[in-house]
Structures are given as structure tokens and as C-alpha cells.
Rosetta silent file (secondary structure, phi, psi, omega in degrees, C-alpha in Angstrom):
SEQUENCE: MIKNILVTGGSGFIGSHLVDQLKKKKYKVTVVDLKRPKRKDIKFVKGNILNLNFLKKITKKIDIVYHLAGVSDITKVKKTPIKTIKSHILSCSYLLEACRVNTVKRILFASSIYVHGKQGNLYTSSKLASENIITNYKLLYGLNFTILRFSSAYGERNRGADVISIFARKALKNQNLIIKGNGKQTRNFIHVSDLAKGSVVALSSKYENKILNVGSKNRTKIIDLAKKIKKFSKSKSKIIVKKGKKREDDFDLNKISKKTNYNILRFKMNFNLDNGIKNYLNSLKGYL
SCORE:     score description
SCORE:     0.000 S_00000001
   1 L     0.000  129.930  178.524  118.396  118.143   73.823 S_00000001
   2 L   -83.494  123.020 -177.279  116.627  117.529   77.103 S_00000001
   3 L  -122.386  -53.828 -171.473  118.651  118.623   80.077 S_00000001
   4 E  -107.848  123.334 -178.811  116.313  120.060   82.819 S_00000001
   5 E  -120.419  133.729  179.499  113.268  118.229   84.041 S_00000001
   6 E  -113.015  136.123  176.824  110.670  119.412   86.510 S_00000001
   7 E  -122.757  113.107  173.328  108.508  116.969   88.405 S_00000001
   8 E   -85.882  138.024 -175.535  105.532  118.137   90.390 S_00000001
   9 L    80.574   18.807 -172.296  104.626  115.824   93.124 S_00000001
  10 L   -71.354   -5.650  177.575  108.096  114.432   92.958 S_00000001
  11 L   -92.234  -10.466 -170.128  108.214  113.516   96.723 S_00000001
  12 L   -83.869 -168.069 -174.878  105.131  111.334   96.540 S_00000001
  13 H   -63.437  -57.435 -178.283  104.773  107.591   95.868 S_00000001
  14 H   -75.127  -39.717 -173.030  104.919  107.515   92.077 S_00000001
  15 H   -60.497  -40.929 -179.461  106.775  110.795   91.790 S_00000001
  16 H   -69.865  -32.768  177.149  109.790  109.612   93.931 S_00000001
  17 H   -75.018  -32.528  179.466  110.195  106.437   91.822 S_00000001
  18 H   -68.591  -39.993  173.797  109.988  108.515   88.688 S_00000001
  19 H   -59.001  -41.945  177.562  112.737  110.782   90.033 S_00000001
  20 H   -60.265  -44.497  178.873  114.901  107.738   90.690 S_00000001
  21 H   -63.800  -40.915 -176.432  114.505  106.570   87.065 S_00000001
  22 H   -71.015  -31.828  175.165  115.320  110.030   85.682 S_00000001
  23 H   -66.351  -38.010  176.241  118.367  110.330   87.837 S_00000001
  24 H   -55.605  -35.159 -176.295  119.570  106.936   86.418 S_00000001
  25 L   -87.284    5.921  177.428  119.402  108.558   83.026 S_00000001
  26 L    67.562   23.323  175.874  121.557  111.499   84.281 S_00000001
  27 L   -75.670  151.281  167.403  118.883  114.151   83.837 S_00000001
  28 E   -83.647  121.459 -170.592  118.882  117.306   86.054 S_00000001
  29 E  -115.849  131.030  168.463  115.842  116.975   88.073 S_00000001
  30 E  -116.426  134.319  179.244  113.913  119.647   90.087 S_00000001
  31 E  -104.540  132.122  173.520  111.104  118.490   92.385 S_00000001
  32 E  -115.265  116.661 -176.933  108.230  120.690   93.214 S_00000001
  33 E  -163.577  172.917  177.639  106.149  119.502   96.299 S_00000001
  34 L   -85.870  -22.152 -177.913  104.991  120.455   99.736 S_00000001
  35 L  -118.623  134.424 -173.733  107.238  117.797  101.239 S_00000001
  36 L   -70.252  131.709  174.772  111.010  117.564  100.803 S_00000001
  37 L   -65.542  158.536  177.497  112.104  114.371   98.976 S_00000001
  38 L   -68.994  -31.392 -178.650  114.425  111.967  100.653 S_00000001
  39 L   -65.921  143.875  179.678  117.067  112.192   97.847 S_00000001
  40 L  -107.174   -6.644 -174.420  119.663  114.989   98.486 S_00000001
  41 L   -96.816   18.381  173.329  121.046  115.033   94.919 S_00000001
  42 L  -122.471  159.350  176.720  118.111  116.931   93.364 S_00000001
  43 E   -83.137  131.349  179.321  116.927  120.432   93.464 S_00000001
  44 E  -119.284  134.460  176.340  113.784  120.892   95.636 S_00000001
  45 E  -127.477  119.239  174.119  111.344  123.777   95.533 S_00000001
  46 E   -87.911  129.585  176.150  108.533  124.044   97.986 S_00000001
  47 L  -178.023  174.183 -176.297  105.496  125.830   96.757 S_00000001
  48 L   -92.782  117.172 -178.760  101.862  126.012   95.817 S_00000001
  49 L   -74.577    1.046  175.807  100.970  124.689   92.302 S_00000001
  50 L  -101.816   16.823  175.016   97.853  126.791   92.388 S_00000001
  51 L  -107.834  104.409 -173.166   99.982  129.913   92.286 S_00000001
  52 H   -62.853  -46.670  178.816  100.520  130.954   88.636 S_00000001
  53 H   -61.324  -33.952  173.352  103.354  133.364   89.338 S_00000001
  54 H   -63.250  -42.153 -177.778  105.173  130.738   91.313 S_00000001
  55 H   -65.839  -40.990  178.205  104.755  128.244   88.381 S_00000001
  56 H   -61.086  -38.939 -178.788  106.057  130.800   85.913 S_00000001
  57 H   -65.230  -45.769 -173.844  109.101  131.351   88.016 S_00000001
  58 H   -82.484  -10.917  177.213  110.104  127.647   88.469 S_00000001
  59 L   -90.322    0.499  171.496  109.441  126.647   84.820 S_00000001
  60 L   -60.204  128.437 -176.502  112.089  129.017   83.605 S_00000001
  61 L    66.492   19.491 -179.693  114.908  127.145   81.848 S_00000001
  62 L  -100.929  135.262 -179.549  112.937  123.882   82.135 S_00000001
  63 L   -95.685  -40.049 -175.880  112.804  121.625   79.042 S_00000001
  64 E  -130.912  140.729  173.521  110.315  119.007   80.254 S_00000001
  65 E  -124.625  130.061  167.580  107.632  118.934   82.929 S_00000001
  66 E  -102.019  122.856 -177.225  106.078  115.857   84.428 S_00000001
  67 E  -104.555  100.114  177.391  102.860  116.878   86.184 S_00000001
  68 L  -117.178   -8.975  178.557  101.963  114.277   88.929 S_00000001
  69 L   -59.030  149.805  178.541  100.858  116.516   91.686 S_00000001
  70 L   156.559 -165.505  173.295   97.308  116.213   92.887 S_00000001
  71 L   -82.609  106.214 -168.674   94.955  114.378   95.152 S_00000001
  72 L   -93.840  -25.935  178.561   96.538  110.920   95.390 S_00000001
  73 L   -87.549  100.427 -172.049   94.338  109.369   98.037 S_00000001
  74 H   -60.208  -28.710 -178.636   91.159  108.188   96.191 S_00000001
  75 H   -63.969  -22.915 -179.935   89.363  107.671   99.546 S_00000001
  76 H   -86.655  -20.489 -176.131   89.519  111.452  100.069 S_00000001
  77 H   -51.789  -51.495 -177.837   88.233  112.446   96.667 S_00000001
  78 L   -64.532  -34.546 -178.696   84.547  112.067   97.485 S_00000001
  79 L   -79.102  -19.520 -176.289   84.962  114.016  100.767 S_00000001
  80 L  -127.085   56.401 -175.596   86.909  116.867   99.168 S_00000001
  81 H   -55.271  -51.757 -177.005   85.359  117.465   95.729 S_00000001
  82 H   -63.452  -36.921  172.964   86.459  121.176   95.422 S_00000001
  83 H   -62.441  -42.390  175.942   90.002  120.364   96.491 S_00000001
  84 H   -59.874  -45.567 -176.539   90.122  117.621   93.917 S_00000001
  85 H   -69.585  -43.061  175.521   88.877  119.811   91.124 S_00000001
  86 H   -62.700  -45.333 -178.943   91.286  122.550   92.076 S_00000001
  87 H   -63.286  -33.086 -177.776   94.262  120.209   92.521 S_00000001
  88 H   -96.006  -62.316 -175.753   93.677  118.637   89.163 S_00000001
  89 H   -73.566  -46.666 -179.763   92.000  121.005   86.723 S_00000001
  90 H   -68.500  -47.770 -179.789   93.125  124.392   88.027 S_00000001
  91 H   -61.481  -36.533  179.028   96.696  123.458   88.756 S_00000001
  92 H   -65.883  -40.159  178.154   97.031  121.798   85.378 S_00000001
  93 H   -64.286  -46.284  175.915   95.697  124.907   83.686 S_00000001
  94 H   -64.946  -38.774  177.229   98.071  127.156   85.545 S_00000001
  95 H   -65.139  -43.385  179.482  101.024  124.862   84.749 S_00000001
  96 H   -60.479  -43.469 -179.552  100.105  124.745   81.069 S_00000001
  97 H   -63.749  -46.048  176.491  100.073  128.612   81.005 S_00000001
  98 H   -58.985  -45.829  174.135  103.442  128.705   82.723 S_00000001
  99 H   -62.558  -34.473  178.967  104.909  126.272   80.239 S_00000001
 100 H   -66.624  -46.869 -176.576  103.512  128.262   77.389 S_00000001
 101 H   -66.898  -31.702 -178.673  105.004  131.500   78.577 S_00000001
 102 L   -96.952    5.893  176.726  108.400  129.906   79.167 S_00000001
 103 L    59.023   40.197  175.102  108.407  127.837   75.947 S_00000001
 104 L   -67.080  143.608 -174.297  108.811  124.464   77.738 S_00000001
 105 L   -65.539  -41.036 -176.925  109.301  121.729   75.162 S_00000001
 106 E  -162.480  149.475  172.432  106.717  119.272   76.461 S_00000001
 107 E  -121.204  136.411 -179.762  104.548  118.433   79.454 S_00000001
 108 E  -111.775  117.359 -170.392  103.865  114.778   80.459 S_00000001
 109 E  -106.677  125.689  179.989  100.657  114.551   82.367 S_00000001
 110 E   -80.904  101.474  177.127   99.853  111.713   84.859 S_00000001
 111 E  -107.779 -157.223 -173.818   96.238  110.675   84.042 S_00000001
 112 E  -141.047  141.389  175.236   94.411  107.373   84.654 S_00000001
 113 H   -61.108  -23.830 -175.461   93.376  104.369   82.595 S_00000001
 114 H   -76.213   -0.791  175.093   90.058  104.580   84.295 S_00000001
 115 H   -71.325  -16.341  178.908   88.993  107.625   82.299 S_00000001
 116 H   -57.276  -34.287 -178.801   88.129  105.061   79.572 S_00000001
 117 L  -123.949  167.402  176.881   84.814  104.168   81.315 S_00000001
 118 L   -75.842   97.767 -172.971   82.160  105.846   83.367 S_00000001
 119 L   -91.452  -12.978 -179.614   83.597  105.315   86.841 S_00000001
 120 L    64.258   42.206 -169.573   81.424  107.694   88.867 S_00000001
 121 L  -141.579  128.259  178.142   84.564  109.310   90.314 S_00000001
 122 H   -63.917  -31.752  178.418   85.640  112.943   90.501 S_00000001
 123 H   -52.994  -54.030 -173.073   89.268  111.666   90.310 S_00000001
 124 H   -74.952  -40.008 -175.229   88.845  110.301   86.770 S_00000001
 125 H   -69.558  -30.688  174.343   86.465  112.960   85.571 S_00000001
 126 H   -73.601  -34.124  174.756   88.823  115.764   86.693 S_00000001
 127 H   -65.562  -42.658 -178.038   91.764  113.945   84.990 S_00000001
 128 H   -67.216  -36.482  174.741   89.794  113.725   81.814 S_00000001
 129 H   -63.995  -39.468  175.712   88.916  117.443   81.885 S_00000001
 130 H   -57.373  -46.362  178.668   92.635  118.153   82.392 S_00000001
 131 H   -57.580  -39.525 -175.625   93.424  116.045   79.302 S_00000001
 132 H   -66.136  -43.447 -177.999   90.980  118.091   77.223 S_00000001
 133 H   -65.130  -40.750 -179.650   92.648  121.361   78.319 S_00000001
 134 H   -60.556  -43.871  178.906   96.110  119.951   77.497 S_00000001
 135 H   -64.949  -35.356  175.160   95.071  118.943   74.001 S_00000001
 136 H   -63.213  -37.904  175.791   93.611  122.407   73.496 S_00000001
 137 H   -69.403  -21.719  168.061   96.786  124.019   74.476 S_00000001
 138 H   -72.817  -48.242  178.613   98.540  122.084   71.735 S_00000001
 139 H   -56.236  -46.174 -173.563   95.938  123.130   69.215 S_00000001
 140 H   -84.556  -38.328 -170.155   95.958  126.793   70.254 S_00000001
 141 H  -125.259   -6.417  173.328   99.549  127.376   71.301 S_00000001
 142 L    85.626    7.756 -176.943  101.611  124.563   69.947 S_00000001
 143 L   -78.201  118.439  176.312  102.655  123.197   73.537 S_00000001
 144 E   -70.378  148.389 -178.933  103.549  119.591   73.062 S_00000001
 145 E  -140.434  163.784  161.989  102.301  116.939   75.408 S_00000001
 146 E  -138.574  124.684  175.368  102.185  113.253   76.371 S_00000001
 147 E   -97.870  120.233  177.563   99.254  112.061   78.395 S_00000001
 148 E  -101.998  107.928  178.838  100.146  108.976   80.553 S_00000001
 149 E   -92.846  100.427 -174.419   97.148  107.050   81.629 S_00000001
 150 E   -73.080  141.634  167.609   98.459  105.242   84.625 S_00000001
 151 L   -81.813 -175.918  178.675   97.136  101.811   85.745 S_00000001
 152 E   -73.668  108.431  177.716   96.805  100.997   89.495 S_00000001
 153 E   -85.716  144.861  177.000  100.312  101.369   90.965 S_00000001
 154 E  -140.458  168.469  175.414  101.487   99.419   93.979 S_00000001
 155 L   132.384 -165.214 -173.766  104.830   98.834   95.695 S_00000001
 156 L   -68.614  146.539 -177.420  107.325  100.341   98.060 S_00000001
 157 L    80.960   -1.298  178.535  106.735  103.827   99.558 S_00000001
 158 L   -61.368  143.627 -179.207  103.049  103.503   99.147 S_00000001
 159 L   -88.702    0.483  168.324  101.008  105.470  101.675 S_00000001
 160 L    91.108   21.496 -178.496   98.516  102.688  102.046 S_00000001
 161 L   -98.052   -9.465 -179.034   95.310  103.948  100.313 S_00000001
 162 L   -94.032  173.120 -172.805   95.101  101.429   97.501 S_00000001
 163 H   -69.052  -36.259 -179.575   93.694   97.967   97.594 S_00000001
 164 H   -65.381  -48.925  179.157   96.992   96.057   97.458 S_00000001
 165 H   -56.210  -47.187 -177.326   98.391   98.084  100.325 S_00000001
 166 H   -63.747  -45.400 -175.138   95.229   97.642  102.471 S_00000001
 167 H   -68.283  -43.861 -177.705   95.053   93.929  101.832 S_00000001
 168 H   -61.854  -42.697 -179.747   98.744   93.380  102.332 S_00000001
 169 H   -66.350  -40.258  177.163   98.921   95.234  105.667 S_00000001
 170 H   -68.276  -38.323  179.916   95.838   93.407  106.908 S_00000001
 171 H   -66.078  -39.437  174.927   97.049   90.073  105.794 S_00000001
 172 H   -64.225  -19.441  174.807  100.421   90.517  107.636 S_00000001
 173 L  -101.725    3.893 -177.604   98.353   91.214  110.702 S_00000001
 174 L    62.902   29.483 -179.934   96.023   88.228  110.127 S_00000001
 175 L   -93.835  157.017 -175.667   93.114   90.595  109.848 S_00000001
 176 L   -69.037  144.639  177.731   90.124   89.890  107.567 S_00000001
 177 E   -97.463  113.920 -176.053   90.265   90.962  103.912 S_00000001
 178 E  -104.544  123.590 -178.458   86.969   92.593  103.209 S_00000001
 179 E  -113.569  128.325  175.422   85.698   92.949   99.614 S_00000001
 180 E   -93.912  130.669 -176.279   82.669   95.155   98.848 S_00000001
 181 L    96.766 -157.168 -174.648   80.521   93.899   95.913 S_00000001
 182 L   -95.634   -0.130  176.465   80.949   90.472   94.475 S_00000001
 183 L    88.761   -6.624 -176.076   84.779   90.464   94.102 S_00000001
 184 L   -89.338   -2.359  176.195   84.581   90.139   90.287 S_00000001
 185 L   -63.960  142.669 -175.089   85.449   93.817   89.656 S_00000001
 186 E  -119.219  150.774  175.246   88.757   93.936   87.812 S_00000001
 187 E  -138.635  164.647  173.633   91.743   96.256   87.770 S_00000001
 188 L  -107.215  114.557  179.575   95.059   96.479   85.974 S_00000001
 189 E  -105.839  143.030  179.869   97.976   96.605   88.442 S_00000001
 190 E  -139.420  139.924 -175.175  101.495   97.643   87.728 S_00000001
 191 E   -70.984  139.263 -171.582  104.538   97.795   90.037 S_00000001
 192 H   -60.756  -33.228  178.527  105.482  101.508   90.685 S_00000001
 193 H   -63.554  -38.591  177.365  109.023  100.936   89.545 S_00000001
 194 H   -70.326  -36.493  179.070  107.761   99.671   86.150 S_00000001
 195 H   -62.615  -42.430  175.757  105.299  102.560   85.975 S_00000001
 196 H   -64.560  -40.184  179.293  108.124  104.983   86.527 S_00000001
 197 H   -62.901  -42.890  175.023  110.264  103.220   83.922 S_00000001
 198 H   -63.478  -32.915 -177.761  107.456  103.432   81.360 S_00000001
 199 H   -70.912  -29.903  178.766  107.030  107.154   82.110 S_00000001
 200 H   -77.053  -39.218  176.872  110.764  107.729   81.234 S_00000001
 201 H   -54.727  -39.213 -174.166  110.358  105.614   78.043 S_00000001
 202 L   -67.214   -9.329  173.876  107.590  107.990   77.079 S_00000001
 203 L   -66.252  -17.193  175.941  110.155  110.865   76.834 S_00000001
 204 L   -54.340  137.687 -173.953  111.029  109.636   73.343 S_00000001
 205 H   -65.383  -16.269  179.401  110.033  112.159   70.735 S_00000001
 206 H   -73.746  -10.946  178.303  107.924  109.564   68.955 S_00000001
 207 H  -101.652    9.351  178.522  105.461  109.769   71.835 S_00000001
 208 L   -65.858  141.939  174.721  104.993  113.559   71.597 S_00000001
 209 L    61.955   30.708 -177.566  101.276  114.514   71.395 S_00000001
 210 E  -116.395  153.177  176.565  100.197  110.961   72.103 S_00000001
 211 E  -115.061  113.885 -174.240   97.789  109.531   74.788 S_00000001
 212 E  -116.997  130.570  170.606   99.406  106.358   76.238 S_00000001
 213 E   -77.007  135.054  179.318   98.099  103.711   78.587 S_00000001
 214 E  -125.533   94.040 -179.765  100.892  102.692   81.012 S_00000001
 215 L  -158.325 -170.841  177.666  100.109   99.387   82.665 S_00000001
 216 L   -85.702  179.914 -178.967  100.529   95.635   82.649 S_00000001
 217 L   -78.269  -25.930 -164.871   99.108   93.192   80.213 S_00000001
 218 L  -115.303  151.985  172.399   96.489   91.559   82.400 S_00000001
 219 L   -89.583  154.662  178.501   93.292   92.385   84.313 S_00000001
 220 E  -136.498  132.484  169.933   92.987   90.930   87.883 S_00000001
 221 E   -71.758  144.078  178.499   89.761   90.267   89.746 S_00000001
 222 H   -58.678  -37.778  178.723   89.762   91.720   93.253 S_00000001
 223 H   -65.154  -38.165  179.208   88.767   88.351   94.724 S_00000001
 224 H   -75.006  -33.020  176.403   91.844   86.644   93.028 S_00000001
 225 H   -59.968  -49.124  179.357   94.051   89.566   94.247 S_00000001
 226 H   -55.529  -45.963  172.010   92.913   88.857   97.763 S_00000001
 227 H   -55.913  -49.140 -179.559   93.733   85.144   97.390 S_00000001
 228 H   -57.332  -52.738 -176.009   97.197   85.850   96.048 S_00000001
 229 H   -62.258  -39.897  177.928   98.048   88.158   98.982 S_00000001
 230 H   -65.236  -36.289 -177.454   96.736   85.736  101.587 S_00000001
 231 H   -69.984  -51.906 -173.610   98.695   82.894   99.956 S_00000001
 232 H   -71.465  -23.208 -176.310  102.031   84.752   99.564 S_00000001
 233 H   -91.948   -6.645 -177.617  101.849   86.378  103.111 S_00000001
 234 L    56.008   43.523 -174.364  100.951   82.846  104.558 S_00000001
 235 L   -87.180  154.577  172.813   98.189   84.767  106.472 S_00000001
 236 L   -92.629    6.032 -178.577   95.411   83.385  108.652 S_00000001
 237 L   -61.577  152.208  169.529   93.169   86.104  107.366 S_00000001
 238 L   -98.881  141.752  177.079   89.669   85.301  106.155 S_00000001
 239 E   -99.051  118.263 -177.322   88.469   86.747  102.855 S_00000001
 240 E  -117.718  122.621  179.563   84.961   88.117  103.333 S_00000001
 241 E   -98.734  112.884  175.534   82.881   89.099  100.337 S_00000001
 242 E   -89.407   93.193 -177.984   80.151   91.656  101.249 S_00000001
 243 L   -71.376  153.109 -177.009   77.815   91.067   98.447 S_00000001
 244 L   128.609 -161.254 -174.253   75.491   93.882   97.382 S_00000001
 245 L   -69.685  124.760  176.274   76.064   97.361   96.059 S_00000001
 246 L   -86.781  173.486 -178.943   79.766   98.233   95.774 S_00000001
 247 L   -60.906  140.337 -173.603   81.050  101.727   96.066 S_00000001
 248 L   -69.298  -22.897 -175.297   79.723  104.019   93.348 S_00000001
 249 L  -102.479    9.459 -176.390   83.243  105.455   92.928 S_00000001
 250 L   -74.770  137.491  177.849   85.082  102.063   92.761 S_00000001
 251 L   -70.438  137.773 -174.410   87.401  101.543   89.806 S_00000001
 252 L  -154.206  111.332 -177.791   86.295   98.600   87.675 S_00000001
 253 H   -75.498   -5.316  171.181   87.787   97.622   84.263 S_00000001
 254 H   -64.630  -19.414  176.370   84.644   95.631   83.481 S_00000001
 255 H   -84.868    4.504 -174.285   83.290   98.904   82.402 S_00000001
 256 L  -122.714  147.423 -178.807   86.070   99.271   79.792 S_00000001
 257 L   -56.564  136.635  177.211   86.515   97.359   76.535 S_00000001
 258 L   -65.950  -11.990 -176.363   88.458   94.126   76.800 S_00000001
 259 L   -90.694   -5.480  179.611   90.363   95.121   73.668 S_00000001
 260 L   -60.381  133.121 -178.044   92.000   98.072   75.483 S_00000001
 261 L   -95.644  112.073 -177.918   95.802   97.849   75.301 S_00000001
 262 L   -89.254   -8.749 -177.851   97.300   98.708   78.643 S_00000001
 263 E  -124.789   60.000  176.217  100.956   98.351   77.699 S_00000001
 264 L   -60.528  -33.304 -179.858  101.262  100.552   74.567 S_00000001
 265 L   -70.613  -21.050  174.643  104.865  101.374   75.232 S_00000001
 266 L    53.682   36.156  176.882  105.778   97.711   75.201 S_00000001
 267 L   -86.088  160.086 -176.226  108.822   98.153   77.500 S_00000001
 268 L   -82.624  133.274 -178.159  110.190   95.229   79.427 S_00000001
 269 L  -101.487  148.333  177.842  108.864   95.148   83.043 S_00000001
 270 L   -79.157  -26.372 -173.237  110.744   94.003   86.081 S_00000001
 271 L  -129.211  135.200  158.011  107.728   92.585   88.011 S_00000001
 272 L   -94.128  170.289 -176.000  104.718   90.494   87.163 S_00000001
 273 H   -54.724  -44.994  177.452  101.950   90.727   89.731 S_00000001
 274 H   -57.957  -51.677 -177.608  102.996   87.701   91.721 S_00000001
 275 H   -66.781  -35.395 -177.356  106.643   88.723   92.087 S_00000001
 276 H   -64.235  -45.912 -179.063  105.569   92.348   92.682 S_00000001
 277 H   -63.578  -43.107  179.003  103.261   91.393   95.547 S_00000001
 278 H   -61.132  -40.657 -178.585  105.904   89.159   97.153 S_00000001
 279 H   -66.011  -43.162 -178.951  108.405   91.935   96.929 S_00000001
 280 H   -67.592  -41.931  177.710  106.018   94.445   98.454 S_00000001
 281 H   -61.196  -36.040 -178.501  105.031   92.085  101.283 S_00000001
 282 H   -70.408  -36.545  179.920  108.718   91.578  102.110 S_00000001
 283 H   -67.789  -26.210  179.776  109.285   95.365  102.225 S_00000001
 284 H   -82.138  -28.065 -179.139  106.446   95.776  104.778 S_00000001
 285 L   -59.844  130.843 -174.766  107.699   93.167  107.189 S_00000001
 286 L    97.373  -16.703  175.991  109.333   94.890  110.076 S_00000001
 287 L  -108.525   -0.369 -178.194  107.389   98.106  109.649 S_00000001
 288 L  -109.360    0.000    0.000  104.007   96.827  110.889 S_00000001
């Protein structure tokens, strides 16, 4: 029986929503992060996830671990490659060892759907390397896992580094929405509350030792996304497409098979993209 759940990165954007969903299910939740979460009804432990002894200590009497901690701002990955590699690969390795020592029942790892294609990004390559280490810990030591390949999350509490946040904030200020490339690059977007909901659904034993895509059903072109945000915000912004070479580390689902199923869990979502964007825009008003 699952009682005690540890969430690394539980004070962050996705992590805080995951904690909300877990608390709804009455789980006992411990958050490990550098920043204290806003919720007061959970146990918080501040510490360095690159410290093996610390991880061994906090995983005692833990049944399940959600590992979400890492470099979350994609714009910083290229500038801090060693930090990214340590934050993803090394921290994951240390956490796996701590789970093995303390016989944790399962680790659920936050990866990315963009590992499916060659994205030219240390974020996805370090996530994929972590996935390989996780599956080897199962083969060698019997440590159960679930790998959650997240789509592009958006919504409340976002720190503003993703394309929806950037466009939404600019649109509300009537600033130009600038697209690099031709605008036809596509992504799969999912509201963060739905992403968290799917992550809790994955706790079911039938998803043990599985790799799961957690996303919505549809791909969206960046140019179409910009048009939606401009329309829903009633903005006077201009959409400017800077044709030419796009960022080499830009995520693009055109590099991934169109047969890819992004919603393997098949849970009922609360938001489609249109309603999700409208909800997010409303949450930003008054804060800008």
C-alpha cells in the first residue's frame, strides 16, 4: 500500500501542481527543493539532490519517489551545460542509488516527449541518458520505475520561460510576438493541472516499468499558437515571423513520427488548448 510519497522539485511549476493532486488523493507528501512550497500541509526538506548521503536519509520510509527536480528553464540549458548534466544525470543516479538502498517501491521520472527525435538539446539528451540508467537499475537491482515523458506544460505558476508564457505576457502588453523560423514547427501542449493529473494516474501498478507519454491529443504549429493568444487576449500585438534558421535547440514535433501517441494514459483532461490559454490569460491579468 502506498502511503508516503517524496517529490523532488515539488515547489516548482509542475511539481507544485503534482503535490496538489497527490494531496487530493490523501497521500502523505514530502517535498524536496531549494525553495519552500506555499502549501503548509506538507513536509518540506531543503537540500541538495547532488548529495548522496542526504538522499539516502530522506528516502527512508518512502514508498514512491517522483523525480522532477532539474534545470527547468530551457533557455539556460545551452548556457550551463555542466549544470544541466549534473542536475539531470548525476542527481538521477544518486537518487536511484538511494532508492535501491532503502528499498523504495518505485520511482516516477519526469522526462520529455522530445527525446523521441533528434532535438539538438542537452535537456532532452540528458533526460534520455537518465532514462537509460533507470531501466538498467531495474534490470540490475529490481527497482521499479515509470518514465513520464511530459509534453510542453503551460498554465498558472509558470515562471515564464516557455513559448505560451512569453507570448501571453507580450500579448497582454500589446508587444510584438516574434517567431524564429517559419512558424510551422509544432509542439504538443498540455495544461499543467492535466499533466499533474496524468502523473497521478500513472501511480497505478499497471504502469510499473513502463515509458508513458503524458500529453494532449494534438500538435499545434507555433504560428497558430500565436494567433490564438492574440485573439483570446484581444491584443494589438503584431505577429512577426523571422524566417531563416531557427534555434538549433528548438523543440519541434515535426522531427517525430506523426503516429506517436501523446496520451497513452487516456485520462479525461480538464482543458483543451483554447480553454487552457483563456484560463491562463485571465490568471495573468492584474499581475503584469
